[in-house]
C-alpha positions in Angstrom: -4.4 -16.5 33.7 -3.1 -17.4 30.4 -0.3 -15.6 28.5 -3.2 -14.0 25.8 -5.2 -13.0 28.7 -2.7 -11.1 30.5 -1.7 -9.7 26.8 -5.1 -8.5 26.4 -5.2 -7.0 29.9 -2.0 -5.2 29.5 -3.1 -4.0 26.3 -6.5 -2.6 27.6 -4.8 -1.0 30.5 -2.5 0.9 28.3 -5.1 1.6 25.8 -7.1 3.5 28.6 -3.9 5.1 29.8 -3.7 6.5 26.4 -6.9 7.7 26.0 -6.8 9.4 29.5 -3.6 11.2 28.4 -4.9 12.2 25.2 -8.4 13.3 26.1 -7.7 15.2 29.4 -7.2 19.4 28.9 -4.0 20.5 28.6 -3.8 22.3 31.7 -4.7 18.9 33.7 -1.1 17.7 32.4 2.6 18.3 33.4 4.7 20.2 30.7 5.4 17.5 28.2 9.2 17.6 26.9 8.3 16.2 23.2 4.4 15.4 22.7 5.1 13.9 19.3 7.4 11.4 20.4 5.0 10.4 23.1 2.3 9.6 20.9 4.7 7.7 18.6 5.7 5.6 21.7 2.2 5.1 22.9 1.3 3.5 19.4 4.1 1.7 19.0 3.6 0.2 22.5 0.1 -0.4 21.6 1.0 -2.2 18.4 3.5 -4.5 20.0 0.9 -5.6 22.4 -1.6 -6.2 19.8 0.4 -7.9 17.6 1.6 -10.5 20.2 -2.2 -11.0 20.3 -2.6 -11.7 16.6 -3.3 -15.1 15.3 -1.7 -14.6 11.9 -1.2 -12.0 9.3 -4.6 -11.3 8.6 -5.7 -10.8 12.2 -2.3 -8.6 12.7 -3.4 -6.2 9.8 -6.9 -5.9 11.2 -5.2 -4.8 14.8 -2.8 -2.4 13.0 -5.9 -1.0 11.1 -7.9 -0.6 13.9 -5.5 1.0 15.9 -4.8 3.9 13.1 -8.4 4.3 13.2 -8.4 4.6 17.6 -5.5 7.3 16.9 -7.7 9.2 14.1 -10.9 9.2 16.7 -8.4 10.4 19.8 -7.5 13.3 17.7 -11.1 13.9 16.3 -12.4 13.6 20.1 -9.8 16.2 21.3 -11.5 18.9 19.4 -14.4 18.1 22.1 -11.7 18.6 25.1 -10.8 22.4 26.7 -7.3 23.2 25.4 -7.3 20.6 22.7 -7.7 20.6 19.0 -7.0 17.8 16.3 -3.4 17.8 15.4 -2.6 16.3 11.9 1.1 15.7 13.3 -0.1 14.0 16.4 -1.9 11.6 14.0 1.2 11.3 11.9 3.3 10.0 14.9 0.6 7.8 15.9 0.9 6.1 12.6 4.6 6.2 12.7 4.6 4.2 15.9 2.4 1.8 14.5 4.3 1.3 11.4 7.7 1.2 13.2 6.3 -1.6 15.5 4.9 -3.4 12.9 8.4 -3.3 10.8 10.3 -4.3 13.8 8.2 -7.5 14.5 8.2 -8.3 10.6 12.0 -7.8 10.8 12.4 -9.9 14.1 10.7 -12.7 12.4 12.6 -12.5 9.0 16.0 -12.3 10.8 15.1 -14.6 13.8 
């Protein structure tokens, strides 16, 4: 497999893990130390993996916008899961993770 294929596989595995963690009832999960940090970190990692696959700025923006929409959809779907609800702070943490990863990649490119 090429590097691009590995990146796609890793992105897919990570995305499935994030969705699984976000879309199961709370009672199935162990006590979480900081839910917002987990949202931030999960979407930052997804963003870094997506940006590795992007070919150019336009595609990078499309990946990042798609991750923002995915974060919103996950929050909407949580209202259908027992013991879960839509949370604006979770969505904010998702978007902050995406923006932080994008800024880190941009600054790495500028200062490299």
